[in-house]
C-alpha positions as CSV (number, residue, x, y, z in Angstrom):
1,M,0.0,0.0,0.0
2,D,1.5,3.3,-1.1
3,D,-0.2,6.5,-2.2
4,D,2.7,7.4,-4.5
5,A,1.9,5.7,-7.8
6,D,5.5,5.5,-9.0
7,T,6.7,3.9,-5.8
8,R,3.7,1.5,-5.8
9,E,4.3,0.5,-9.4
10,F,8.1,0.1,-8.9
11,I,7.8,-2.1,-5.8
12,A,5.1,-4.3,-7.5
13,F,7.3,-4.7,-10.6
14,L,10.3,-5.5,-8.5
15,L,8.5,-8.2,-6.5
16,E,6.9,-9.7,-9.6
17,Q,10.4,-10.1,-11.0
18,Y,11.1,-12.4,-8.1
19,G,7.9,-14.4,-8.7
20,A,5.6,-12.7,-6.2
21,N,1.9,-12.3,-6.9
22,V,1.3,-8.6,-6.0
23,T,-1.8,-6.7,-5.3
24,A,-0.9,-3.0,-5.3
25,V,-3.3,-0.5,-3.7
26,A,-3.2,3.2,-3.0
27,S,-5.0,3.5,0.3
28,A,-6.1,1.8,3.5
29,N,-9.7,1.5,2.2
30,E,-8.4,-0.2,-1.0
31,A,-6.2,-2.5,1.1
32,L,-9.1,-3.6,3.3
33,A,-11.2,-4.3,0.1
34,A,-8.4,-6.3,-1.4
35,L,-8.0,-8.3,1.9
36,S,-11.7,-9.2,1.8
37,Q,-11.0,-10.9,-1.5
38,S,-7.6,-12.6,-0.8
39,L,-5.1,-12.7,2.1
40,P,-1.5,-12.2,1.2
41,D,1.5,-13.8,2.8
42,I,3.2,-10.4,3.3
43,L,1.8,-6.8,3.5
44,L,4.0,-3.8,2.7
45,S,2.7,-0.4,3.7
46,D,3.8,3.2,3.5
47,I,3.5,4.9,6.8
48,G,2.8,8.5,5.6
49,M,-0.6,8.1,3.9
50,P,-3.4,10.6,3.7
51,E,-6.6,10.0,5.7
52,V,-5.5,6.7,7.3
53,D,-1.8,6.4,7.8
54,G,0.1,3.1,7.8
55,C,0.1,2.8,11.6
56,M,-3.6,3.5,11.9
57,F,-4.3,0.9,9.2
58,M,-2.1,-1.7,10.9
59,R,-3.8,-1.2,14.3
60,Q,-7.2,-1.6,12.5
61,L,-6.0,-4.7,10.6
62,R,-4.7,-6.3,13.9
63,T,-8.2,-6.1,15.4
64,L,-9.6,-8.3,12.6
65,P,-10.0,-12.1,13.1
66,A,-6.8,-13.8,12.3
67,A,-7.6,-16.4,9.6
68,E,-10.6,-14.9,8.0
69,Q,-9.7,-11.3,7.5
70,G,-6.0,-10.9,7.8
71,G,-5.4,-10.1,11.5
72,Q,-2.2,-12.1,11.5
73,I,-0.6,-11.2,8.1
74,R,3.1,-10.6,8.3
75,A,3.6,-6.9,7.7
76,M,6.5,-4.5,6.9
77,P,6.2,-0.8,6.7
78,T,8.3,1.5,4.6
79,A,8.9,5.0,5.9
80,V,7.1,7.9,4.3
81,N,9.9,9.9,2.6
82,Y,12.8,9.2,0.2
83,A,15.1,11.2,2.4
84,L,16.2,10.4,5.9
85,T,13.5,11.9,8.1
86,A,12.1,11.3,11.6
87,Y,10.2,8.4,10.1
88,A,13.5,6.5,9.8
89,G,14.6,7.0,13.4
90,E,14.6,4.5,16.2
91,I,11.6,6.1,18.0
92,N,9.5,5.8,14.8
93,A,10.6,2.3,14.2
94,K,9.4,1.4,17.7
95,Q,6.1,3.1,17.0
96,V,5.5,1.1,13.8
97,L,6.4,-2.1,15.5
98,A,4.1,-1.2,18.4
99,A,1.3,-0.6,15.8
100,G,1.6,-4.3,14.7
101,F,4.2,-4.3,12.0
102,D,6.8,-7.1,12.0
103,K,9.7,-5.1,10.5
104,H,10.6,-1.6,9.6
105,L,12.6,-0.3,6.6
106,A,13.2,3.3,5.8
107,K,13.1,4.7,2.2
108,P,15.0,4.8,0.1
109,V,15.6,1.1,0.3
110,E,17.8,-0.8,-2.2
111,P,15.8,-3.3,-4.2
112,A,18.0,-6.2,-3.0
113,E,17.6,-5.1,0.6
114,L,13.8,-5.1,0.3
115,V,13.7,-8.5,-1.3
116,D,16.1,-9.9,1.4
117,A,13.9,-8.4,4.1
118,I,10.8,-10.0,2.7
119,A,12.5,-13.4,2.3
120,N,13.8,-13.2,5.9
121,L,10.3,-12.3,7.2
122,I,8.8,-15.2,5.4
123,A,11.5,-17.5,6.8
124,E,10.8,-16.5,10.4
């Protein structure tokens, strides 16, 4: 989930090159609608989103029943900005983990680093 179309399309393209089936969405509402159709193995979310940010979305997702609606999906946020910002700091990493994410990566993230982080999350 990322409101920036270029980022969303690039990450989808990258992951598809590694054989992933990707459903890319632009908002929390779109993500919830997609989750009602199919539950992914991994969820990637931008944190700085309009209306419902990534942490609010994750807290909402974690209240849903585990198997039927995605309450236990493994999740990894990406920070909001392409520059180092407060979103990339330790305090913000703790906030996203407390919201229910499993891992935290700050943008810009190297493609290989993102793929490795996802592979490691799946392996856990």
